[in-house]
FIBA-479027 format. One record per residue (C-alpha): residue in three letters; x, y, z. Coordinates in steps of 0.05 Angstrom, whole numbers, m for minus. Example, Ala and Ser with C-alpha at 12.3 -4.5 7.8 and 13.67 -1.06 7.14 Angstrom:
2
ALA|246|m90|156
SER|273|m21|143
This chain:
962
UNK|4395|3375|1450
UNK|4374|3384|1377
UNK|4309|3417|1353
UNK|4253|3373|1326
UNK|4241|3391|1254
UNK|4170|3401|1231
UNK|4139|3385|1164
UNK|4131|3445|1118
UNK|4055|3446|1124
UNK|4057|3442|1200
UNK|4107|3497|1204
UNK|4066|3541|1158
UNK|4004|3525|1199
UNK|4040|3544|1264
UNK|4061|3611|1236
UNK|3988|3629|1222
UNK|3973|3638|1297
UNK|3988|3707|1326
UNK|4020|3682|1390
UNK|4034|3750|1421
UNK|3963|3777|1413
UNK|3925|3713|1417
UNK|3900|3724|1488
UNK|3896|3800|1488
UNK|3858|3815|1424
UNK|3782|3812|1427
UNK|3757|3751|1391
UNK|3717|3790|1341
UNK|3781|3825|1318
UNK|3825|3764|1322
UNK|3850|3739|1255
UNK|3906|3693|1230
UNK|3971|3724|1207
UNK|3957|3746|1136
UNK|4026|3732|1107
UNK|4031|3664|1139
UNK|3961|3644|1116
UNK|3977|3666|1045
UNK|4040|3622|1046
UNK|4000|3563|1072
UNK|3947|3570|1019
UNK|3999|3579|964
UNK|4035|3517|988
UNK|3971|3476|991
UNK|3945|3500|924
UNK|4010|3481|890
UNK|4010|3412|921
UNK|3939|3384|917
UNK|3962|3318|945
UNK|3982|3354|1009
UNK|3913|3385|1019
UNK|3884|3326|1059
UNK|3945|3327|1105
UNK|3939|3402|1116
UNK|3864|3397|1129
UNK|3875|3339|1177
UNK|3925|3380|1216
UNK|3876|3438|1220
UNK|3822|3391|1245
UNK|3868|3360|1297
UNK|3885|3430|1323
UNK|3811|3448|1326
UNK|3792|3385|1363
UNK|3846|3397|1415
UNK|3823|3468|1426
UNK|3750|3449|1428
UNK|3761|3397|1482
UNK|3782|3452|1529
UNK|3715|3472|1559
UNK|3739|3541|1580
UNK|3797|3588|1574
UNK|3812|3648|1533
UNK|3870|3617|1497
UNK|3832|3555|1474
UNK|3772|3597|1451
UNK|3817|3646|1413
UNK|3857|3589|1383
UNK|3794|3555|1357
UNK|3770|3620|1326
UNK|3836|3627|1289
UNK|3835|3554|1268
UNK|3766|3561|1237
UNK|3789|3622|1199
UNK|3849|3584|1173
UNK|3803|3528|1148
UNK|3759|3580|1114
UNK|3820|3610|1080
UNK|3840|3543|1053
UNK|3769|3530|1027
UNK|3768|3597|992
UNK|3837|3594|960
UNK|3837|3519|943
UNK|3766|3516|918
UNK|3785|3477|855
UNK|3807|3419|899
UNK|3755|3428|953
UNK|3727|3358|943
UNK|3792|3331|973
UNK|3781|3362|1042
UNK|3710|3389|1045
UNK|3689|3337|1096
UNK|3746|3356|1142
UNK|3729|3429|1135
UNK|3656|3416|1154
UNK|3680|3378|1216
UNK|3717|3440|1237
UNK|3654|3481|1226
UNK|3614|3432|1269
UNK|3664|3440|1326
UNK|3656|3516|1325
UNK|3580|3513|1320
UNK|3573|3465|1378
UNK|3622|3496|1428
UNK|3595|3527|1492
UNK|3629|3577|1538
UNK|3610|3560|1610
UNK|3546|3528|1586
UNK|3526|3589|1546
UNK|3522|3597|1471
UNK|3581|3632|1440
UNK|3556|3675|1381
UNK|3627|3696|1362
UNK|3650|3624|1350
UNK|3583|3606|1319
UNK|3593|3662|1269
UNK|3661|3634|1250
UNK|3633|3564|1242
UNK|3574|3590|1202
UNK|3622|3628|1156
UNK|3661|3564|1143
UNK|3597|3525|1128
UNK|3574|3581|1081
UNK|3640|3578|1043
UNK|3639|3503|1036
UNK|3566|3502|1013
UNK|3575|3557|961
UNK|3642|3535|933
UNK|3629|3460|928
UNK|3600|3430|864
UNK|3542|3380|866
UNK|3573|3322|827
UNK|3633|3318|873
UNK|3588|3311|934
UNK|3547|3255|903
UNK|3609|3211|900
UNK|3628|3221|974
UNK|3578|3194|1023
UNK|3620|3216|1082
UNK|3616|3287|1058
UNK|3541|3282|1048
UNK|3530|3257|1120
UNK|3575|3311|1149
UNK|3540|3365|1108
UNK|3471|3342|1132
UNK|3497|3341|1204
UNK|3519|3414|1200
UNK|3454|3432|1165
UNK|3415|3400|1221
UNK|3454|3440|1274
UNK|3440|3505|1237
UNK|3366|3488|1229
UNK|3361|3477|1304
UNK|3398|3541|1318
UNK|3350|3581|1274
UNK|3291|3554|1315
UNK|3318|3575|1384
UNK|3277|3619|1431
UNK|3274|3695|1429
UNK|3331|3700|1479
UNK|3380|3674|1426
UNK|3363|3719|1368
UNK|3437|3730|1353
UNK|3448|3656|1343
UNK|3385|3652|1302
UNK|3408|3707|1255
UNK|3476|3674|1247
UNK|3443|3608|1230
UNK|3397|3641|1179
UNK|3457|3673|1146
UNK|3491|3605|1141
UNK|3427|3575|1112
UNK|3428|3629|1060
UNK|3490|3594|1034
UNK|3454|3527|1035
UNK|3396|3552|993
UNK|3443|3583|941
UNK|3487|3522|940
UNK|3494|3474|882
UNK|3492|3419|935
UNK|3417|3431|944
UNK|3394|3430|871
UNK|3442|3380|841
UNK|3412|3314|817
UNK|3469|3278|854
UNK|3444|3301|922
UNK|3382|3288|963
UNK|3339|3350|957
UNK|3282|3324|1000
UNK|3325|3311|1061
UNK|3358|3379|1058
UNK|3294|3418|1046
UNK|3260|3385|1105
UNK|3315|3415|1148
UNK|3315|3483|1115
UNK|3240|3498|1109
UNK|3222|3494|1183
UNK|3280|3540|1202
UNK|3258|3593|1152
UNK|3184|3592|1166
UNK|3195|3590|1241
UNK|3225|3660|1237
UNK|3165|3687|1199
UNK|3111|3664|1247
UNK|3114|3721|1296
UNK|3105|3779|1248
UNK|3039|3808|1222
UNK|3020|3783|1153
UNK|3019|3853|1121
UNK|3091|3863|1143
UNK|3109|3795|1114
UNK|3077|3815|1048
UNK|3116|3880|1047
UNK|3182|3845|1060
UNK|3168|3794|1005
UNK|3152|3850|956
UNK|3219|3883|974
UNK|3255|3817|962
UNK|3220|3809|895
UNK|3239|3879|874
UNK|3311|3866|893
UNK|3311|3808|844
UNK|3374|3774|870
UNK|3372|3699|874
UNK|3442|3672|881
UNK|3515|3680|864
UNK|3518|3614|826
UNK|3561|3610|766
UNK|3630|3585|751
UNK|3665|3563|815
UNK|3722|3614|807
UNK|3673|3671|806
UNK|3633|3652|867
UNK|3639|3692|931
UNK|3627|3676|1004
UNK|3626|3736|1051
UNK|3642|3724|1124
UNK|3585|3723|1174
UNK|3595|3774|1229
UNK|3570|3773|1300
UNK|3510|3820|1308
UNK|3529|3884|1345
UNK|3458|3892|1373
UNK|3407|3838|1388
UNK|3368|3825|1323
UNK|3294|3840|1322
UNK|3241|3792|1297
UNK|3235|3836|1235
UNK|3309|3826|1220
UNK|3301|3751|1226
UNK|3240|3750|1181
UNK|3275|3792|1128
UNK|3333|3742|1124
UNK|3285|3683|1124
UNK|3241|3711|1068
UNK|3301|3724|1024
UNK|3323|3652|1032
UNK|3252|3626|1020
UNK|3246|3665|956
UNK|3314|3640|932
UNK|3296|3568|947
UNK|3232|3573|906
UNK|3264|3611|849
UNK|3320|3561|838
UNK|3281|3496|848
UNK|3257|3452|791
UNK|3186|3425|784
UNK|3196|3361|824
UNK|3237|3397|876
UNK|3182|3448|885
UNK|3133|3392|900
UNK|3180|3365|954
UNK|3188|3435|982
UNK|3112|3443|987
UNK|3107|3374|1020
UNK|3158|3395|1071
UNK|3118|3459|1083
UNK|3055|3419|1095
UNK|3090|3372|1143
UNK|3117|3431|1182
UNK|3048|3462|1187
UNK|3020|3396|1213
UNK|3074|3390|1266
UNK|3081|3462|1290
UNK|3042|3465|1355
UNK|3002|3404|1332
UNK|2974|3438|1271
UNK|2953|3503|1305
UNK|2980|3545|1247
UNK|2926|3519|1200
UNK|2878|3563|1239
UNK|2921|3624|1219
UNK|2888|3630|1151
UNK|2923|3695|1132
UNK|2992|3667|1146
UNK|2980|3603|1105
UNK|2951|3644|1048
UNK|3014|3686|1048
UNK|3056|3623|1046
UNK|3017|3597|987
UNK|3012|3661|946
UNK|3084|3683|958
UNK|3109|3614|939
UNK|3071|3617|873
UNK|3095|3688|858
UNK|3168|3670|870
UNK|3164|3608|827
UNK|3191|3611|756
UNK|3134|3621|706
UNK|3143|3553|674
UNK|3134|3517|741
UNK|3076|3555|772
UNK|3022|3508|746
UNK|3055|3450|783
UNK|3055|3489|848
UNK|2981|3503|842
UNK|2968|3430|826
UNK|2999|3411|893
UNK|2949|3455|929
UNK|2892|3427|886
UNK|2914|3356|906
UNK|2912|3375|979
UNK|2841|3403|971
UNK|2818|3342|932
UNK|2838|3297|991
UNK|2787|3330|1036
UNK|2734|3280|1054
UNK|2659|3288|1066
UNK|2666|3296|1141
UNK|2659|3361|1181
UNK|2707|3414|1157
UNK|2765|3430|1203
UNK|2812|3488|1204
UNK|2860|3455|1156
UNK|2806|3441|1104
UNK|2779|3511|1107
UNK|2848|3542|1101
UNK|2868|3497|1043
UNK|2808|3518|1001
UNK|2819|3591|1020
UNK|2892|3587|999
UNK|2873|3556|932
UNK|2820|3608|920
UNK|2869|3665|936
UNK|2920|3636|888
UNK|2870|3628|831
UNK|2842|3698|842
UNK|2908|3731|858
UNK|2950|3776|813
UNK|3000|3722|794
UNK|2992|3691|726
UNK|2987|3614|724
UNK|3002|3600|651
UNK|2998|3526|637
UNK|2948|3509|692
UNK|2901|3452|674
UNK|2835|3490|682
UNK|2792|3429|666
UNK|2827|3385|717
UNK|2821|3437|772
UNK|2747|3447|756
UNK|2733|3373|757
UNK|2766|3363|825
UNK|2732|3422|856
UNK|2664|3403|828
UNK|2672|3331|853
UNK|2688|3356|923
UNK|2630|3404|921
UNK|2582|3348|902
UNK|2613|3300|952
UNK|2598|3346|1010
UNK|2526|3361|992
UNK|2498|3312|1045
UNK|2529|3357|1099
UNK|2474|3408|1086
UNK|2472|3482|1075
UNK|2512|3494|1139
UNK|2576|3465|1109
UNK|2626|3523|1116
UNK|2668|3495|1059
UNK|2614|3506|1006
UNK|2620|3581|996
UNK|2696|3575|993
UNK|2692|3521|940
UNK|2644|3564|900
UNK|2693|3622|905
UNK|2750|3578|882
UNK|2710|3553|822
UNK|2693|3624|801
UNK|2767|3641|809
UNK|2780|3599|746
UNK|2752|3658|707
UNK|2798|3710|739
UNK|2855|3697|690
UNK|2850|3673|619
UNK|2904|3627|591
UNK|2873|3607|525
UNK|2819|3637|482
UNK|2763|3588|496
UNK|2777|3578|570
UNK|2711|3606|595
UNK|2673|3567|542
UNK|2705|3503|568
UNK|2691|3521|641
UNK|2618|3536|628
UNK|2609|3475|584
UNK|2640|3429|636
UNK|2595|3458|691
UNK|2534|3447|647
UNK|2554|3376|633
UNK|2562|3364|708
UNK|2493|3394|720
UNK|2463|3348|668
UNK|2496|3288|700
UNK|2468|3308|768
UNK|2399|3319|738
UNK|2399|3250|706
UNK|2419|3219|773
UNK|2483|3187|749
UNK|2551|3185|782
UNK|2561|3203|855
UNK|2490|3230|863
UNK|2459|3163|847
UNK|2454|3148|922
UNK|2429|3218|939
UNK|2358|3232|961
UNK|2313|3276|920
UNK|2326|3334|967
UNK|2401|3325|963
UNK|2398|3321|888
UNK|2359|3386|883
UNK|2408|3419|930
UNK|2466|3394|887
UNK|2433|3424|825
UNK|2424|3491|859
UNK|2496|3493|883
UNK|2524|3477|814
UNK|2481|3531|783
UNK|2509|3578|835
UNK|2578|3559|811
UNK|2557|3574|740
UNK|2532|3642|761
UNK|2596|3657|799
UNK|2637|3642|737
UNK|2596|3691|696
UNK|2605|3745|749
UNK|2680|3734|753
UNK|2684|3735|677
UNK|2657|3805|677
UNK|2701|3830|733
UNK|2765|3794|713
UNK|2814|3810|658
UNK|2796|3790|587
UNK|2869|3788|565
UNK|2896|3720|545
UNK|2961|3710|582
UNK|3018|3670|552
UNK|3091|3658|572
UNK|3147|3678|526
UNK|3223|3677|536
UNK|3254|3742|558
UNK|3311|3768|515
UNK|3378|3788|542
UNK|3369|3859|519
UNK|3307|3868|561
UNK|3328|3827|622
UNK|3396|3858|638
UNK|3408|3802|687
UNK|3346|3815|728
UNK|3274|3795|717
UNK|3233|3858|717
UNK|3159|3871|708
UNK|3140|3875|635
UNK|3101|3938|618
UNK|3030|3921|601
UNK|3010|3952|535
UNK|2936|3960|524
UNK|2900|3961|458
UNK|2903|4037|456
UNK|2976|4040|473
UNK|2968|4058|546
UNK|3025|4032|589
UNK|3030|4027|665
UNK|3099|4029|693
UNK|3087|3973|742
UNK|3067|3925|687
UNK|2993|3926|705
UNK|2938|3942|655
UNK|2907|4011|654
UNK|2839|4003|688
UNK|2811|4061|649
UNK|2815|4023|584
UNK|2787|3954|569
UNK|2794|3933|496
UNK|2734|3899|465
UNK|2726|3824|468
UNK|2729|3784|403
UNK|2664|3781|364
UNK|2630|3717|343
UNK|2674|3710|282
UNK|2737|3712|324
UNK|2759|3781|303
UNK|2778|3840|347
UNK|2759|3909|326
UNK|2775|3976|357
UNK|2850|3971|360
UNK|2866|3999|292
UNK|2876|3930|263
UNK|2834|3869|246
UNK|2861|3807|279
UNK|2840|3735|270
UNK|2821|3691|328
UNK|2883|3672|368
UNK|2926|3729|342
UNK|2957|3781|385
UNK|2986|3850|374
UNK|3060|3846|358
UNK|3100|3909|349
UNK|3166|3922|313
UNK|3205|3921|378
UNK|3181|3851|396
UNK|3198|3826|326
UNK|3269|3851|332
UNK|3277|3825|403
UNK|3254|3755|384
UNK|3316|3747|341
UNK|3361|3756|401
UNK|3382|3700|447
UNK|3338|3686|508
UNK|3361|3707|578
UNK|3378|3651|626
UNK|3372|3648|701
UNK|3425|3625|751
UNK|3407|3552|737
UNK|3413|3560|661
UNK|3338|3560|648
UNK|3304|3610|603
UNK|3274|3669|639
UNK|3200|3674|621
UNK|3154|3733|623
UNK|3079|3741|616
UNK|3053|3772|552
UNK|2983|3789|528
UNK|2965|3746|467
UNK|2898|3777|452
UNK|2828|3779|482
UNK|2788|3719|503
UNK|2728|3693|466
UNK|2661|3709|498
UNK|2619|3652|524
UNK|2587|3626|461
UNK|2511|3625|456
UNK|2518|3554|429
UNK|2551|3534|494
UNK|2504|3570|541
UNK|2443|3546|502
UNK|2455|3476|530
UNK|2435|3502|599
UNK|2368|3533|580
UNK|2332|3470|604
UNK|2344|3496|674
UNK|2295|3553|661
UNK|2238|3503|670
UNK|2269|3459|723
UNK|2222|3433|776
UNK|2266|3459|833
UNK|2246|3532|846
UNK|2311|3549|881
UNK|2354|3522|824
UNK|2307|3554|774
UNK|2314|3623|805
UNK|2389|3616|812
UNK|2394|3599|738
UNK|2349|3657|719
UNK|2397|3704|754
UNK|2456|3672|718
UNK|2419|3678|651
UNK|2404|3751|665
UNK|2479|3764|678
UNK|2497|3727|614
UNK|2448|3766|571
UNK|2469|3832|603
UNK|2545|3827|602
UNK|2570|3766|564
UNK|2525|3752|505
UNK|2558|3775|441
UNK|2505|3802|394
UNK|2559|3819|342
UNK|2533|3886|317
UNK|2580|3918|266
UNK|2577|3972|214
UNK|2553|3946|147
UNK|2604|3988|111
UNK|2556|4008|56
UNK|2520|4064|91
UNK|2463|4019|113
UNK|2481|4025|186
UNK|2494|3969|237
UNK|2481|3898|218
UNK|2478|3832|256
UNK|2535|3784|241
UNK|2524|3732|296
UNK|2525|3659|275
UNK|2504|3624|339
UNK|2458|3676|369
UNK|2397|3659|327
UNK|2389|3589|355
UNK|2401|3614|425
UNK|2347|3667|418
UNK|2298|3617|390
UNK|2310|3567|446
UNK|2308|3621|500
UNK|2241|3648|477
UNK|2212|3579|468
UNK|2232|3559|538
UNK|2209|3625|568
UNK|2141|3615|534
UNK|2134|3546|564
UNK|2149|3572|633
UNK|2103|3632|627
UNK|2044|3590|602
UNK|2054|3533|650
UNK|1990|3551|687
UNK|1948|3537|624
UNK|1921|3466|628
UNK|1909|3457|553
UNK|1937|3392|523
UNK|1983|3431|476
UNK|2014|3467|534
UNK|2022|3403|574
UNK|2057|3369|517
UNK|2105|3425|514
UNK|2128|3409|584
UNK|2173|3355|557
UNK|2226|3408|559
UNK|2233|3390|633
UNK|2267|3326|611
UNK|2308|3359|558
UNK|2383|3354|569
UNK|2413|3380|505
UNK|2480|3346|491
UNK|2537|3388|467
UNK|2596|3356|430
UNK|2662|3391|438
UNK|2724|3373|401
UNK|2789|3395|435
UNK|2855|3400|400
UNK|2918|3380|436
UNK|2940|3452|442
UNK|2892|3495|481
UNK|2928|3557|457
UNK|2906|3546|385
UNK|2837|3515|383
UNK|2774|3530|344
UNK|2707|3513|373
UNK|2662|3474|327
UNK|2589|3490|335
UNK|2545|3430|347
UNK|2471|3424|338
UNK|2430|3422|401
UNK|2382|3364|400
UNK|2321|3352|443
UNK|2325|3286|480
UNK|2257|3261|503
UNK|2245|3207|554
UNK|2208|3144|536
UNK|2167|3150|599
UNK|2111|3201|605
UNK|2140|3269|624
UNK|2123|3299|692
UNK|2078|3360|693
UNK|2110|3427|682
UNK|2122|3469|744
UNK|2073|3526|749
UNK|2110|3591|743
UNK|2115|3630|808
UNK|2117|3704|820
UNK|2193|3700|822
UNK|2193|3666|754
UNK|2152|3721|722
UNK|2194|3775|753
UNK|2258|3743|727
UNK|2229|3733|657
UNK|2207|3805|658
UNK|2280|3827|669
UNK|2311|3776|621
UNK|2266|3790|561
UNK|2271|3866|570
UNK|2346|3867|580
UNK|2357|3822|520
UNK|2324|3874|474
UNK|2368|3930|501
UNK|2427|3894|467
UNK|2398|3919|400
UNK|2402|3853|363
UNK|2355|3845|304
UNK|2360|3770|313
UNK|2332|3778|383
UNK|2274|3819|355
UNK|2260|3767|301
UNK|2258|3713|355
UNK|2219|3753|408
UNK|2162|3786|370
UNK|2129|3722|343
UNK|2134|3692|413
UNK|2104|3753|446
UNK|2046|3752|396
UNK|2035|3678|409
UNK|2038|3689|485
UNK|1986|3744|482
UNK|1943|3703|435
UNK|1945|3640|478
UNK|1931|3679|542
UNK|1870|3711|509
UNK|1845|3643|487
UNK|1854|3616|557
UNK|1816|3675|586
UNK|1759|3665|537
UNK|1755|3589|544
UNK|1773|3573|615
UNK|1781|3634|660
UNK|1789|3619|733
UNK|1796|3683|774
UNK|1822|3645|834
UNK|1883|3617|799
UNK|1895|3650|732
UNK|1879|3724|734
UNK|1945|3744|767
UNK|1986|3701|719
UNK|1948|3726|658
UNK|1966|3797|679
UNK|2038|3775|692
UNK|2043|3747|621
UNK|2016|3812|592
UNK|2065|3851|633
UNK|2121|3809|602
UNK|2096|3825|533
UNK|2090|3899|548
UNK|2160|3902|579
UNK|2193|3866|521
UNK|2158|3908|469
UNK|2174|3972|507
UNK|2248|3952|507
UNK|2245|3939|432
UNK|2214|4006|419
UNK|2264|4042|462
UNK|2324|4006|434
UNK|2305|4018|362
UNK|2273|4087|372
UNK|2204|4065|347
UNK|2156|4114|380
UNK|2093|4076|361
UNK|2116|4013|395
UNK|2136|4053|456
UNK|2066|4085|458
UNK|2032|4017|453
UNK|2076|3989|509
UNK|2064|4049|554
UNK|1988|4043|544
UNK|1992|3970|562
UNK|2032|3985|625
UNK|1982|4037|646
UNK|1923|3990|635
UNK|1959|3936|675
UNK|1973|3981|735
UNK|1984|3963|791
UNK|2036|3911|772
UNK|2029|3842|801
UNK|2103|3827|796
UNK|2144|3828|860
UNK|2197|3881|870
UNK|2271|3864|877
UNK|2304|3830|911
UNK|2271|3769|882
UNK|2272|3705|924
UNK|2238|3638|911
UNK|2185|3654|964
UNK|2166|3721|931
UNK|2092|3728|922
UNK|2052|3768|872
UNK|2048|3842|891
UNK|1974|3845|876
UNK|1921|3790|879
UNK|1866|3826|841
UNK|1816|3781|807
UNK|1799|3835|757
UNK|1805|3811|686
UNK|1865|3846|654
UNK|1848|3883|590
UNK|1871|3852|524
UNK|1935|3876|492
UNK|1940|3913|425
UNK|1979|3856|394
UNK|1957|3864|322
UNK|1984|3934|315
UNK|2058|3922|329
UNK|2082|3886|266
UNK|2075|3944|217
UNK|2113|3996|259
UNK|2169|3946|270
UNK|2173|3928|197
UNK|2174|4002|178
UNK|2235|4016|222
UNK|2295|4033|177
UNK|2344|4016|233
UNK|2314|3947|242
UNK|2314|3936|167
UNK|2387|3956|162
UNK|2408|3912|221
UNK|2371|3851|196
UNK|2386|3861|122
UNK|2311|3850|106
UNK|2264|3894|67
UNK|2199|3918|97
UNK|2154|3863|69
UNK|2202|3807|86
UNK|2212|3835|156
UNK|2137|3839|167
UNK|2129|3767|144
UNK|2183|3742|192
UNK|2155|3781|251
UNK|2084|3758|240
UNK|2098|3685|225
UNK|2053|3636|264
UNK|2093|3612|323
UNK|2095|3555|373
UNK|2153|3526|413
UNK|2156|3464|370
UNK|2155|3502|304
UNK|2208|3549|331
UNK|2255|3492|349
UNK|2241|3456|285
UNK|2257|3518|245
UNK|2322|3531|282
UNK|2345|3458|272
UNK|2322|3451|199
UNK|2378|3428|152
UNK|2354|3478|99
UNK|2354|3549|124
UNK|2296|3596|115
UNK|2336|3652|86
UNK|2397|3657|41
UNK|2448|3710|25
UNK|2432|3747|m39
UNK|2479|3805|m31
UNK|2554|3805|m24
UNK|2550|3851|36
UNK|2508|3801|76
UNK|2437|3826|63
UNK|2386|3769|68
UNK|2319|3756|36
UNK|2269|3700|48
UNK|2266|3648|m7
UNK|2194|3627|5
UNK|2153|3687|25
UNK|2088|3651|9
UNK|2097|3609|71
UNK|2093|3670|116
UNK|2037|3718|129
UNK|2020|3767|184
UNK|1970|3731|228
UNK|1945|3736|299
UNK|1902|3674|296
UNK|1916|3603|318
UNK|1984|3578|297
UNK|1988|3520|249
UNK|2036|3462|252
UNK|2096|3469|207
UNK|2089|3439|139
UNK|2128|3375|121
UNK|2165|3383|55
UNK|2191|3326|12
UNK|2264|3308|26
UNK|2311|3330|m29
UNK|2378|3309|m55
UNK|2410|3359|m8
UNK|2380|3320|51
UNK|2410|3255|24
UNK|2478|3287|18
UNK|2473|3314|88
UNK|2452|3246|116
UNK|2511|3213|81
UNK|2560|3260|114
UNK|2569|3306|55
UNK|2554|3380|46
UNK|2490|3399|9
UNK|2496|3445|m50
UNK|2467|3507|m18
UNK|2510|3560|m47
UNK|2498|3627|m18
UNK|2468|3602|47
UNK|2483|3645|106
UNK|2495|3585|150
UNK|2541|3548|101
UNK|2612|3554|125
UNK|2669|3570|79
UNK|2732|3529|72
UNK|2753|3510|143
UNK|2821|3529|168
UNK|2873|3477|187
UNK|2868|3499|260
UNK|2793|3485|261
UNK|2796|3417|227
UNK|2859|3384|251
UNK|2828|3365|317
UNK|2759|3345|292
UNK|2768|3305|228
UNK|2798|3244|262
UNK|2745|3241|316
UNK|2684|3252|273
UNK|2700|3212|210
UNK|2686|3145|242
UNK|2619|3167|272
UNK|2599|3199|206
UNK|2610|3133|169
UNK|2571|3093|220
UNK|2510|3137|218
UNK|2509|3151|143
UNK|2470|3089|124
UNK|2421|3096|181
UNK|2405|3168|164
UNK|2399|3151|90
UNK|2351|3095|107
UNK|2307|3141|147
UNK|2303|3189|89
UNK|2286|3132|41
UNK|2232|3108|88
UNK|2200|3177|92
UNK|2200|3183|17
UNK|2177|3112|3
UNK|2116|3118|49
UNK|2082|3168|3
UNK|2115|3158|m65
UNK|2107|3111|m124
UNK|2155|3059|m151
UNK|2178|3109|m203
UNK|2196|3159|m149
UNK|2231|3104|m110
UNK|2274|3085|m170
UNK|2291|3158|m180
UNK|2310|3163|m108
UNK|2356|3103|m113
UNK|2391|3136|m171
UNK|2398|3201|m131
UNK|2424|3162|m71
UNK|2477|3130|m114
UNK|2497|3197|m141
UNK|2498|3227|m71
UNK|2545|3172|m46
UNK|2591|3184|m105
UNK|2591|3259|m91
UNK|2605|3251|m17
UNK|2658|3198|m28
């Protein structure tokens, strides 16, 4: 009887099985015959058309062995068969698309086999190794063309996901499944555009997070930091260079810590290699898993979800982090106005921790995030003060000041909050249906948000963070922390800034001093090393994307006085809670954020003020403080001043398309009055006077001559009007305590001026006044809206020595040097008759009161005859005849005021490119109206001759401005 001849591939396959030792060798040590397997692989690789037949024969052998439910021989044979399939996958990887589906079917047989109803970790490890090899060595485009392969791959992925979520009695199988999933998350099959990322990630994410649930959050953070330090993401690259190590059966039962370590490594790899859209799908899968796991019970584990959010952002590539944060913002914005549950509280807490965390979020849309958080904050106001979500939302809003991503970021945040406050105060938008109590509460909450931003601006970093490509020379294949170089050259090895040094913020003109160089606004410090590195090619990650690193681009701009001035109307708001909250915010701003721009004059004259926007802010602040302090006086002049309660100064902001290179254009602050009679001003409370006492005194400690020039005339007017009120209409029951409070304000402010500028005579006068006013009627800190006066004495407070303060101040050489004024001019400006209306009119006048007469910036008044030292009743400001300069201004041109301090030089391209297009149309529309108003004011008191001359000037002005 003749022998049956076998095909070559079947004979080679038969020789791979060690028949003699198949039943005696432990399965963990059992392997195919090495020589025979090499021959089979060589045969198959040289004949690609034979590969499907070889793979089909391997699958047929595996199915026959898997059908045998028990038996040593069948179990050992299946183990060898799986190893043969894995050898073929590894050696014939270039033609893997021809038999990948068959190989995965073999892996499924090994993963699903049971030995007497029990799981078989040894065979599961062989099947997982085969799956790992197929996933790593297969290319994405080939899979997209084979739907059968896609279905089989997802079937194996589902089996491994279920294995990874087994109970604690099957930790060996869980670790094997996690090791196989490590191949899935480093596979081109997951990230290729030809495959379904969403379906795969919804199988992978639950398996990975499930193995992190049981560990304490601090241990999870530590393991993630270790994975970040390791820096390995994948072995992707050219297919011939890829490697797939075999997965071994655990010798000892794995611990939960072992499982979490493997899961965290895979999670980090998934996030690191995903694109922007894929990251959104991954986060959606995470949210769905949190909703399903024990019916959403994990949302109550706030620390765990915070770790999930913060670690996900930290592992994301720099260029995609903003999109990840936007997903969390979208989840927060979907919270409704109902009672807050565990999910809502945790979502806001996660967003707050991300915004305030150490990870830089370059590219984040700060304005969009602020708008959504503010809208949610206002929407939940009807729930009352007991809403547990409110403090978390306030913390998240303040977190927008933790990191700075462009120079005017904080200016934009503060300006947007002020605009929202104005909208609430006017009753427009969502608050239109609110009651008066709800509207007042909304105002108070938004002011609290403004205060939180100022606090965070002080505590956070002032460095502007930007993303730049990392060069190959510095990356060396791994993304490392970039050393943080401070302005003085201090470097921390971990890449963090040296807390002992904080370079100065830019001054009002956009320059940074103190670093050995003078930089323009928006410029950073660039060394020789960076210049040379920038010429090298950028480093790429495993997916071919440029590796980005965070770099300091300079120091942020301080919150501009022009921006914060738009909020001063809150100082006289009718709501005492909102008023006190704003007073505390104003005190913080004046103490820590206000830039008084004091520099050395350079000519031996000492320090000199260079601020451009501070003067108007100081004028408006003192005018508003005066109105609040004198609100108890019932004179008609004081009542008319209460229109400030309806004032909502608009602020126009022009934004360029690039937030990295913008220049803020100062806009005039106008007073908008209501057509209806204004409500009465709120009578200042004890808390108001105590707050004003702190604000006015702290302001003078900043040593700004502009603040002195704005404060002294107001203080003299305040003392004068209080004395007149005492003489004309003194009512011990209601006014004595407030009269003394006003005098204490004057004494405190003057004492601060004398101390700041070392003027002993002023200090003596202030000390005498404080002694005469003892005991103080102002409440002691902490100040609350319900604070009452400390003393209710009806004794008439003694008058203040107001007439003796101008001369010592004018004689101060330090004050003269800082202001650039001589003694006589300084005395005239300090003693000028003052009222809130004249102060605002002077600060908004188109022609300035003083001009620059010296190249170094010294100033002198051009019309000294209009000023005289006086302590009598103030007079209304004089009305001068409009000039040709006014006509040019009204027509949109620039008046010929050469040498004026407030006349800007030639604007830069960066400052005009975003504003010309938006303002030119409005300028043309209003030119004729403004010119007509000027003509009307001239024609009302002039002759025909003057009118004809004006027409000639108007024609000339139009020609000039054209």
